[in-house]
N, C-alpha and C positions, 0 to 999 in steps of 0.2 A: 932071254932078258926081257921080252914082253911079257912071259909069264911073270919075273919079279915087281913089273914095275902095278900089273895087275894085283898083285897081292898087296902090294903096299899101298894102291891105292882102295881096297875093301877095309882093309884096319884103320885108314883114314876115317873112312866111310863109319865104322864101327864105332871109333872113338868118337867121331863129332853125334852120331847117334844115342851113346851113352850118355855126352854129354847134357844133348837134348832132354832125353829121358829123365835123368836124376834132375831137372829144374822144371818141372812138370809142375810144382806146386806156384800160385802166382797172388800176389798179392796186391788190395789196390784203396786207395781210400778216398773217399766219397762225403759229400753229406746230402743230408734228409732233401732239404731244396735252397733256393740263392737266396728268400727272402725271410725274413722273422719278425717277430712281433718285439716290441723294448720289454723285455724281465723274461723274456721266453730263454726253454733251457737251449743248448744247442751242442751236437753234437757231432763228433767226426769220426766217419767208423771204417774202420780195418778190414775189409772182407779179404781173407784168404783160400783158395780152392784148389783140393789136391785132383789132380787131371790127370797125374798118374796111374802107374798098374799096382804102384805098393804104396803100404801104410808110410806117411810120414812124422816125424816127432816136432814140433815144435817148441819153442820156452812160452811161458805161459805166468804172467803172472797180475798183478791189479793195474792195469793201462793208467791207472790215474792215482798212480803215488812215482815215488823215487825208482820206484823197482821197474818202470813202467822198460814196454821193449818200441817204445815211441819218444821222441823227440817235435812240440808241437810250440812251434811259437809265431804268434797273433802278431799282425803286422803295428802296432799300435803301443806293445811291448815294452816297457820304460825296465830300466837296470833295477831289481832290488836288491833290496838291502843286506848288508853280510849279516849273515847267520848262523853263528858255530852249533849244530843241532847232529845228534847221535842216526841212527838211517840204520834198519834192519830191514833188512829185503826175504821176502817170503813170496820163495818162486817154485814154481814145478812146468810139468811141462803137459801137453797136451797131445794125441795120438788123431792126423785126421788120415781117415779109409780112405781108397782112391772113391774120386766123387763127391767126398764130403767138401763144406764149407764151413768155415769158423768167423764170425765178423766178432771184434774188438770196439766197445763203446770207448770213444774219450770225451768226455763231457770240458768243452771251453773253459764256462761259468767260474769254473771254480776257481779254477789258476790265472786267467786270465780279463781287464777291465773289457765286458762287451756290450755294460750294461745302457750306454747311449745312443740315440740314435747317428747313423752312418755307414760308410762302406768299409770293407773289413777285409784283407787278406792273411792266410791260414796256411803256412811251407808244414809241410808233415815230411816225418822219416822215419826210417827202422831203425834202430839201433842194432850193433851187428849181433848182438844177445841172442835176438831173436832167430836166427839161423844157425842157434847150436843145435848140432845132429841134423839138419837139412838145406838142402839148395831150393831156395825159390828167387822168383822174378817178382823184380817190384822199383818203380822211380820214384826219388824224390817229389812230391806234387804240391803245387799251390794253389790251392783253392779259392773261391771269392764268393764274398756274402752280405748281404746288406740289414741291416736291423733298422725297421724303419719308424715313425714315430709315435705310432699307436701302441698304447700298454697290451700286452698279452691278457684273452679272456680267458674267465676259469677253466671255460671249458679244454683249452689247452692242457692245463692241467691234471687234466678228469682218469686220463690211462697212469700216471703216473700218481696220483692219489690210490687207483684199485691195483697201481703193482704195490703198492707199501704193504697190503693185504697177502701177497701172496705168499705159498707156500714152501717158494722157491729162494734162500734166505740172498742169495747173491743179487737176485730181483731185486727183495727187499733192500737192501744196500742201494745199489745203484737208483732206485727211486731217492731213498732219503736224502744219497747223494747231490742229485741235481734237483731237489725241491729245497734245501739249506743252502746250498748254493743261489738262488732267484731269491729265496725267502718269499714270498707273497702275502700281502698284510693280509685276506682274506682267511690266511694260514696258518693264522698265529696259533691259533688251539693245536693245532695239528703238530706245529712246531715246535712248539711248548711241552708237547707231550713226547718229543725225543730221548731229553733228559732222563726218563721213566724207564727208556726199552734198553735192555742191557746190549741188545744185538745192533742197534743203531745210534747207541748214545753217544760214538766217537765224532757224530756228524752234529749234534745240542748245541756244541757252542758256537761253529760259522752258522750257524741257522739262528739265534738267539742276538750273534752280534751283527749280522744282517737282516733281523728282522726289524731293528731298533727302536723299539716301542718300549712303552714305561714298562710293561708285563716284562717283555723280553731280557731287558737291561737289569729289572729284578734279579729273573731266573736263572740269568748268567751270574751274578753275582755270590746266588745261590747256589749253584752249580759251583762254583769255583771252592766254595765254602764246605761244600760237604763231600766233594767227594778224595781222595786219599792224594797228599802228596807227592811227587813223581809219577801220577798218571798222565796219560795225553790228555785227558779232558780237565783235569785241572792245570794243568801247564797252561792249553789257549786259553784256557775262560779267565785264568790270571793275564796274560797277558794280550789277549784283548782290552780287559778293562783296564790295563797301563796303556792303554795306546801304543803299543809296540807292531811296528811294520813287521817284528819276525811271526808277528800269529800266523802269517798265512803261507808262513814259507814253508810246511811241511807239504803243501800242496803242489811244489813248484815242481818242473818238471825240467 
C-alpha cells in the first residue's frame, strides 16, 4: 500500500512540475517612467520572457491595431462613437527561444486623450489570442503616470526623428505613428512629408489633422483629393475634414 501511495505522490509531483515547466513564459506590463511632459509620446511596454527549456510560439500582430493582443483602457476614456468599419487582421506568430525576451510597444497617445496635465491610470490586459500555442504567466495590471504642465522639449523627440531614418521598416513605422499622434508644431515639415512616403503614408491624415496648422489642413485636403477613393488615406482624410468622430475609430483597442 505504501508503495502505491509513493507512486501516486511521485506522479502528482511530475504533473505539477510539468505544469510549472509549461508555464515558464512570463509577461509583464510596465511604463518607462512615472512622469511625462505634456505632448510627449507615452508607451506601455509588455515584456515577455521565456524562462523555460524549449522554444515557445506566441501570437504576433501590430499592438496598436484592432488586431492587438492587448486590451488597454485609460482612466479618462469616454465612450466612443458607434462606427461601422471593416477590419482585416494581419497576424502571425513569433518563436521565443529559451532565455529570449520580446517587448511590444503600445502607444497611448494615438487612441487615448492624454494631452492635458493630470494624473492617469492604465488598465492593461492580455487578450486570450496571445496565448495561442503557449502557456504564459501574466496578471492584469494597473499602471499610474502623471503628465505635468511643462511642454515636451525638442530633445524628447530626437530619438524618434532618428528612428524615422532607420533601415528597419517596423522601427520607422513606430516612429511615424508616435510623431503623428502628438504632432509637435516644430516638426511641421517632417509631418507634411509623410504624405509622400509610401511606407508611412497611412499616418499622414492623423499627423496633418493633429498638427492643425494652415499648411497641414491644406495638405489634408490635398491628400483627400489626390488619393484613390476606397483607400484608407482617402477615407480618413475626408472623415477628418468632415469633422466626423469616426476618423479616429480604426485606432481604437
